[in-house]
N, C-alpha and C positions, 0 to 999 in steps of 0.2 A: 727828339728831332735830330740832334747831332749824331746819335747812334745810327739812325736810319740813313742819314747822309753818308756817313763813313762806310756803311755796308754797301750802299749803292755805288759809291766811288770804287770800292774794292772789286765789285762785280764788273764794272765798266773797264777797269784796268785789266782784269782777267780776260774779258771779251776782246779787248784790243789785241792782247798777246795771242789769243786763240786765232783771230782773223789773220794776223800777220803770219803765224805759223802755217795756217792753211794756204795762204798766198804763196809762201815759199815752196810748199809741197805741190802747188798747182791744183789745189782742190776747190778753188772758188768758182771755176767755170768748167763746163764739160770739155773734155779733150776733143780737139778737132785735128784729125790727121792731115788736113790740108794746110794747116798753119805753117808758116816759114819757121824753121828752127831759129832759136835765139842767136846762135853763133852766126848764121848767114845774115840775119837782120842786122846784127852789130857790124858785120863787114860792109854791108850796103851803106849804113849810116856813116861809117868812117870814110868810105870812098866819096860819098856826097859831100861830107865836110871838107875833105881835102880839095875837091874840085872847087867848092865855093871859096875856100881860102886862096887858092892859086888864081882864080879868076879875079878876085877883088884885091890882089896884092898891091900894096902901095909901098914899094921898097924905098924908104927914105934914107936909110943909113948905110947903104952899100953892101949889106950882107946878101946871102943867097935867097932871101925872102922867106915868108912864112911857110909852114908845112905841118905835118903830123909826125910826131916822134914814134919810135917803135912801141911805146906803151900807150899810144892813143892821145897823148897830150898835144895841144896846139902849141907850136913853138915859132919863134921868130917874128911875132907881131909886135911892132913898135910904132907908137904914135906920138912919141915925145916931141917930134919936130912939127907936129900939127897944132894949130891953135884955132 
């Protein structure tokens, strides 16, 4: 029984790696030429994130407020003065 379990587990591990590899190669779903390129989608997401942050800015410590850094990280959000 233990041998059967170990064999099944090894097959599942290989299957997981195989699915992950196919996902990275874009082989899990058919290609749709109408899909938005990932780069454009990422730009839209970052623009929306920046708008949301700037709209909901609660500048409590006198700095220039929150924003998005050049590498896409959210910066300048501080809530230490809120309780």
